[in-house]
VOTORMAR-358530 format. One record per residue (C-alpha): x, y negated, z negated. Coordinates in pm, whole numbers, plus 32768, in hexadecimal, padded with zeros to 4 digits. Example, Ala and Ser with C-alpha at 12.3 -4.5 7.8 and 13.67 -1.06 7.14 Angstrom:
! VOTORMAR-358530
84CE81C27CF4/8557806A7D36/
END
This chain:
! VOTORMAR-358530
A0B9EA0D5CBD/A10BEB7B5CAA/A280EBD35CBE/A26DEC975E02/A1D7EB745EBE/A2DFEA905E27/A3EFEB815E96/A363EB925FF9/A359EA19600D/A4C3EA015F9C/A52FEB0A6095/A482EA4961AE/A541E9136142/A68CE9D16143/A649EA60629C/A5FCE9076325/A73DE87B6290/A80CE99A631B/A773E96C6471/A7C7E7FA647A/A928E83E6403/A956E9566500/A8F5E87B6625/A9E2E76C65AA/AB0AE8476557/AB03E9316680/ABFDE87D6763/ACE2E8196646/ACF3E97A65C0/AD64E9FF670F/AE6CE8F3672F/AEEAE94065D3/AEEAEAB86607/AFA5EAB6674F/B100EAC766B3/B0ABEBDF65BF/B0F9ED476612/AFDCEE396639/B02CEEEB64F2/B035EDA8642D/AEE7ED4564C0/AE4DEE946463/AECFEE796301/AE4FED1662E2/ACF0ED716354/ACE1EEA06271/AD44EDCE6146/AC46ECC261A0/AB32EDC661BB/AB91EE656070/AB9CED165FC0/AA49ECB8604B/A9B0EE025FD7/AA2EEDD85E73/A9B6EC705E71/A85BECDA5EDA/A84DEDD65DBD/A8AFECD95CB7/A7B2EBE45D45/A690ECD85D2A/A5B1EC805C05/A4BBEDA15BED/
END
């Protein structure tokens, strides 16, 4: 199997996982975030996004 097809398949898998998790975690996240200030929430999301980006780069094989 050529690497690009492999990569696409893995990305599809990741997207499916994320979707399932998102539907599960939606209510809980809002409950958990209610007592955070707006600035804290912004900071948290920015850090999460940055972490995810760096993770994706290290995961990339080709």
